C-alpha positions in Angstrom: -3.9 55.7 73.6 -3.7 52.4 71.7 -6.2 53.7 69.1 -4.2 56.9 68.6 -0.9 54.9 68.0 -2.8 52.6 65.6 -4.1 55.5 63.6 -0.6 57.1 63.4 0.9 53.8 62.3 -1.8 53.4 59.7 -1.2 56.9 58.4 2.5 56.3 58.1 1.9 53.0 56.2 -0.4 54.8 53.7 2.1 57.6 53.2 4.9 55.1 52.5 2.6 53.2 50.2 1.8 56.4 48.3 5.5 57.3 48.1 6.4 53.8 46.9 3.6 53.9 44.3 4.7 57.3 43.1 8.3 56.3 42.8 7.3 53.1 41.0 5.2 55.1 38.6 8.1 57.5 37.9 10.4 54.6 37.3 8.1 52.8 35.0 7.4 56.1 33.1 11.2 56.7 32.8 11.7 53.1 31.6 9.0 53.5 28.9 10.5 56.8 27.8 14.0 55.2 27.6 12.7 52.2 25.6 10.7 54.4 23.2 13.8 56.6 22.7 16.1 53.6 22.1 13.6 52.0 19.6 13.3 55.3 17.7 17.1 55.9 17.7 17.7 52.3 16.4 15.1 52.8 13.7 16.8 56.0 12.5 20.2 54.4 12.8 19.1 51.4 10.7 17.7 53.7 8.0 21.0 55.6 7.9 23.1 52.4 7.6 20.9 50.2 5.5 21.4 50.0 1.7 18.1 50.8 0.2 17.4 48.6 -2.8 15.6 50.2 -5.7 11.9 49.6 -5.9 12.4 48.6 -9.6 15.1 46.9 -11.5 16.4 49.2 -14.3 17.7 47.6 -17.4 20.0 49.4 -19.8 19.6 48.2 -23.4 22.4 49.5 -25.7 21.7 48.7 -29.3 24.3 49.0 -32.1 21.7 49.6 -34.9 18.1 49.8 -35.8 18.7 49.6 -39.5 17.3 46.1 -40.1 13.6 45.3 -39.5 14.4 42.6 -37.0 16.0 45.0 -34.5 12.8 47.0 -34.1 11.2 43.6 -33.1 13.9 43.0 -30.5 13.5 46.5 -29.0 9.7 46.5 -28.9 9.4 42.9 -27.5 12.2 43.4 -24.9 10.6 46.6 -23.6 7.1 45.1 -23.5 8.2 42.0 -21.6 10.3 44.0 -19.2 7.3 46.1 -18.3 5.3 42.9 -17.8 7.9 41.8 -15.2 7.9 45.2 -13.5 11.3 46.2 -14.8 12.1 49.6 -16.3 14.1 49.9 -19.5 16.5 52.7 -20.6 17.4 52.1 -24.3 19.7 53.8 -26.7 20.7 53.2 -30.4 24.3 53.9 -31.5 23.3 54.1 -35.2 26.4 52.0 -36.2 28.8 54.4 -34.5 31.3 52.8 -32.2 32.3 55.9 -30.3 28.6 56.8 -29.8 27.9 53.4 -28.3 30.6 53.9 -25.7 29.1 57.4 -24.8 25.7 55.9 -24.7 26.8 53.2 -22.2 28.2 56.1 -20.0 24.7 57.7 -20.2 23.0 54.5 -19.2 25.3 54.0 -16.2 24.4 57.6 -15.1 20.8 56.3 -14.9 21.8 53.8 -12.2 21.0 50.7 -14.2 21.1 47.3 -12.6 21.9 45.2 -15.7 23.4 46.2 -19.1 22.1 44.3 -22.2 24.3 45.2 -25.1 24.2 44.6 -28.9 27.7 45.5 -30.0 28.1 47.5 -33.2 31.7 46.1 -33.3 32.6 43.0 -31.5 36.1 44.3 -30.6 35.6 48.0 -30.0 32.6 47.5 -27.8 34.9 45.9 -25.1 35.6 49.4 -23.8 31.9 49.9 -23.2 31.7 46.6 -21.3 34.7 47.6 -19.2 32.9 50.8 -18.1 30.0 48.8 -16.8 32.1 46.2 -15.1 34.0 48.9 -13.2 30.7 50.0 -11.8 29.8 46.4 -10.7 27.1 46.1 -13.4 26.6 42.7 -15.0 26.6 42.6 -18.7 24.6 40.4 -21.1 25.9 40.3 -24.7 22.7 40.0 -26.7 22.7 38.2 -30.0 26.1 39.5 -30.9 29.2 38.5 -29.1 31.5 41.1 -27.5 35.0 39.8 -27.9 37.9 40.2 -25.5 35.8 41.5 -22.7 34.5 40.5 -19.2 30.9 39.9 -20.3 28.8 37.8 -17.8 26.6 36.0 -20.4 26.2 35.6 -24.1 22.7 34.8 -25.4 22.0 34.3 -29.1 20.8 32.1 -31.8 23.2 29.4 -33.0 24.9 31.4 -35.8 27.0 28.4 -36.8 23.7 26.7 -37.6 22.5 29.7 -39.6 25.4 29.2 -42.0 24.8 25.4 -42.1 21.1 25.7 -42.9 21.7 28.1 -45.7 24.4 25.9 -47.2 22.3 22.8 -46.9 19.4 24.4 -48.8 21.7 25.7 -51.5 23.5 22.4 -52.0 20.2 20.6 -52.4 19.2 23.1 -55.1 22.6 23.6 -56.7 25.0 20.7 -56.1 27.5 22.1 -58.6 28.4 25.5 -59.9 29.6 29.0 -59.0 28.7 30.3 -55.6 28.7 33.9 -54.4 29.0 34.5 -50.7 27.7 37.8 -49.4 28.9 38.2 -45.8 27.7 40.8 -43.3 29.7 43.4 -41.5 33.2 42.2 -40.5 32.8 43.9 -37.1 29.9 41.5 -36.3 31.2 38.3 -34.8 28.0 36.5 -36.0 29.4 36.9 -39.5 32.5 34.8 -38.6 30.2 32.1 -37.1 28.0 32.0 -40.2 31.0 31.7 -42.4 32.4 28.9 -40.3 29.0 27.2 -40.5 28.5 27.2 -44.3 32.1 26.3 -44.9 31.7 23.2 -42.7 29.0 22.0 -45.1 30.4 23.2 -48.4 34.2 22.7 -48.0 34.0 19.0 -49.1 32.3 20.1 -52.3 34.8 23.0 -52.8 37.7 20.6 -52.4 36.2 18.3 -55.0 35.8 21.3 -57.2 32.1 20.7 -57.5 31.6 24.2 -56.1 33.6 27.2 -57.2 33.8 30.4 -55.1 33.0 33.2 -57.5 32.8 35.8 -54.7 33.2 35.9 -50.9 33.1 39.5 -49.6 31.9 41.5 -46.6 29.1 43.9 -46.8 30.0 46.7 -44.4 27.2 47.6 -41.9 25.1 44.9 -43.5 24.2 47.4 -46.3 22.4 45.9 -49.2 24.1 48.4 -51.6 27.3 46.3 -51.2 25.4 43.1 -52.2 23.9 44.9 -55.1 27.2 46.2 -56.4 29.1 42.9 -55.9 26.5 40.9 -57.9 26.1 43.6 -60.5 29.9 43.7 -61.1 30.1 39.9 -61.5 27.2 39.9 -64.0 28.6 42.9 -65.9 31.8 40.8 -66.3 29.7 38.0 -67.8 30.6 35.8 -64.8 28.2 32.9 -64.2 26.5 32.8 -60.8 24.6 29.6 -59.9 23.8 30.3 -56.3 24.1 33.2 -53.8 24.5 32.7 -50.1 23.4 36.1 -48.6 23.9 36.3 -44.9 20.6 38.1 -44.2 17.4 39.2 -45.9 18.6 42.7 -46.5 21.7 41.5 -48.4 19.4 39.0 -50.2 17.3 41.9 -51.3 20.3 43.7 -52.8 21.4 40.6 -54.6 18.0 40.0 -56.0 17.7 43.6 -57.2 20.9 43.0 -59.2 19.6 39.7 -60.6 16.3 41.3 -61.6 18.1 43.7 -63.9 19.5 40.8 -65.8 16.2 38.8 -65.6 17.8 36.2 -63.4 15.6 36.7 -60.3 14.0 33.4 -59.5 16.6 31.5 -61.6 19.6 32.0 -59.3 18.6 30.8 -55.8 19.4 33.2 -52.9 19.4 32.6 -49.2 18.7 34.9 -46.2 17.9 35.1 -42.5 15.6 36.9 -40.2 12.3 36.2 -42.0 11.7 39.8 -42.8 8.2 40.4 -44.2 9.7 41.5 -47.6 11.8 38.3 -47.6 8.7 36.1 -47.0 7.0 37.9 -49.9 10.0 37.2 -52.1 9.9 33.5 -51.2 6.2 33.3 -52.1 7.0 35.1 -55.4 9.9 32.7 -56.0 12.8 35.2 -56.1 14.3 34.1 -52.8 15.0 30.4 -51.9 14.7 30.5 -48.1 15.2 32.5 -44.9 16.2 31.4 -41.5 13.5 32.2 -39.0 14.6 33.6 -35.6 12.0 33.6 -32.9 12.8 36.9 -31.2 10.2 36.5 -28.5 11.9 33.3 -27.3 15.3 35.0 -27.3 13.9 37.8 -25.2 12.2 35.3 -22.8 15.5 33.5 -22.4 17.3 36.8 -21.8 14.9 37.7 -19.0 15.4 34.3 -17.4 19.1 35.2 -17.3 18.3 38.7 -16.0 16.3 37.2 -13.1 19.1 34.9 -12.2 21.7 37.6 -12.3 19.6 40.0 -10.2 19.0 37.3 -7.6 22.6 36.0 -7.7 21.5 32.6 -8.7 23.6 30.1 -10.7 23.2 30.3 -14.5 23.9 26.6 -15.3 24.8 27.4 -18.9 24.6 24.6 -21.5 28.0 25.6 -22.9 30.9 27.9 -22.5 32.3 29.9 -25.4 35.7 31.6 -25.3 35.5 35.2 -26.4 39.3 35.8 -26.3 39.2 37.0 -22.7 37.5 34.2 -20.9 35.1 31.3 -21.2 31.7 32.9 -21.3 28.4 31.2 -20.1 26.5 30.9 -23.4 22.9 30.2 -24.3 22.0 29.3 -27.9 18.5 29.0 -29.2 17.6 26.4 -31.9 16.6 27.6 -35.4 14.2 26.7 -38.2 13.6 27.7 -41.8 
């Protein structure tokens, strides 16, 4: 009787144990299923609500012109260095058309660019293009030419005041007295105003003492050498004496030297320039051009990408100076120059 009761009790214990084990297994299984479901749901939720950053930074490069030799260098070097850093570049050229530049910036914005680097064709009219980018939250770098009256984030360039100073110093050493002709670039390029201010800083004391006479001081629209050629030709046809020519770039220098050549004055009247175009260097060797201001484009591009990296990563710029563009004080980076 005792053995029978013990067996029954033992059987009941085993059944209870099996039931408990079964329920425990079911509970654990359900718990695992719930955890897996929650993890999967949270993963999907996070994907839906997380802003996915682009795998590559896309830079928009809006150029005002490709007329001069130097702008081809800027474009090619900038694209090559961007690719080295893993950036993509969408570039456009406005061909000296202000309306087209605005439309091209709209096109770049449609490409979901992260940064806009702009070379304004006109320093005032380009402010509309900058405004379009800023409304989209895109940061803007004004490259080598300043955009006036606009909310640009950075201005990076060579020191164009120094460009004017260097040209004037070379001329004054060569021709301390006489009639000077000044061939300025396009009035819509703010660099021209800086160059003008730079050479006047050096030459005004001589002008006030009447050691130097201004025979000509005119703008060459769109930096076209035809204007330089015509200005110098007209002076010479009027039998006006020209002792020195300050041409604001190598293209204008070429136009002036063409006019001098027709009067057999090439190499006699010193002419300045800037950009170190190959043709200008050849003229210097030949003796028909006095000097050219060399601009290391690769260094300018390197500096630009240092700024791009900081803007992308929201790091402070620590600019060496601030320049007022009529709208605000703009963080400004100038590179040094040489002849």
